[in-house]
N, C-alpha and C positions, 0 to 999 in steps of 0.2 A: 486696420486690419478688420474685415466683413466681419458683423455677427456672423454669419454662418461661417466662414473659415475657424474663428476664434474657439465655439464650438467642436468642429473637427476634429483643429488641433488637440482643444480638452478629452474628447473620451476616445484620440489615438492616442492618447498619453495613458487614460484609464488601462485602456486595454494592454499597454505595453505595461504595466507597474505592471496587470495580476499575473500578464504573462510572465514575466521574472519571478513571483512568487512563486509558480505555480517551477517555474525551471529548478528555484531554492529545494523546495520540495523534492523535487525528483531528486536532486543529489546527496539529499539526508538522509531515508524515508529514521522516524524514532520507532524503540526498540517497543517493542507491546511491554504494559504495564502490570504490576504486578499481578493482579484480577489475571489478567490474559493468560498467566502464563502457562504453557504447551506441556503435559507430563506424557507420559509416555512408564505404560507398566506396562511387564512377562512375568507369565508362571511356566516355573516349569513341574518335572515329576509330581503330575496329577494335582498339580494345587499346589503344593506342598512348599513350596522355594516362591516366596513372590518378591520382586525388581521394583521400585520403583526408579526415572532418572529423571532430573531437572532438565527447563529446558538451555542449561547449560554444559548440559550432559555429559553432568555429574551423578552421580549413584545417591538416592536421595534418603532409596530405602531398602533393604533387604529382610526381609522376614522368612525365619526357618520353621516347621513344625513340628514340631518335640521330633513326630515317628521317624521324620527322616534321619535323625542319626541317627537309627541303627543301620546304618547303608556305609560301605566304607565307606575311609575319608576322598576317594580318586574319583568316587559316583558320584558325589554329594558337590564336589569341585566343576562335574562337568554339570551338573544338571543346574548349578550357579554361571556358569557361562551360558545354558541355554538360555536364561531365565534371562540374563544382561541382554543378550542379544535379540530376547524377542520382546524387551524391552525401549533397549531402543529404536528395532524398527517401528513397536508399537509409535515412539516418540518422531519417527520421519512421515511416518504416513499422516497422524495430525499435524506437526506441525506443517505440512503441505498443501493440507483439506485448508489450515487457517491461510493459509498466506492464499493459495487460488481466492477463496472466499471474499478475499477483502481483497485481494487486488485491481488495481484500477492499471491500465493503461493506457500511464503516462505521454510519452512517445502521440501517442493515439490523439490523445489532448489537448499534450501544444500543438499539436499541427493541426485543428480543430480547431481550434482558440487564434491561432495565423492566419488560419481563415477567412473566418470572423472577423479579426484585427480589419482583414485589406480587404472586405467586402464592405463591408459597416465606415469603412474610411472615403473608398469609390463612392459611395448611396451619400453621405454628409457631404463630399465633395458637390455631388450633381445637384442636391438639395441648394448648396451656399450659392452653385451656378444661378439657379433656377432663383430665388428671391434677388441677388443681385443683380439679373437682367430685368426681374418685375421692378425693382426698384426704380431702373435705366427707366427703363417705359413711365414710370407714375414720376419721375421728376422729370421729361419731356412731355406731358402731358399740362404742366403746371402753367 
């Protein structure tokens, strides 16, 4: 095996390995860390009800202003539902923004890597062929 053929095969192997790692990343993304946890906050009744939901979609806190307790129970319940829905909507908005800001089109990246690999292998083969022709000419001159 000529040196250029070996280099071309080794280069092809390294790019194939990089593509397989990308494919592995594409198939299983890691969850955000606790530091990056997105939370949603919602309010109702002019701020007298504040609700926070965490990234699991669970209620994290419900804060009621004591003045709210003067209202009928049915009205308090409606305000809590409004605040929870606002918190869930806030969470969805923030989560979509976080995903949009951090997302990479892995399919386009993989296609670009494939194209790069194919082009590089062709170029390495041409370089190898040129070296082999040069070595053949040099051997003929001896």
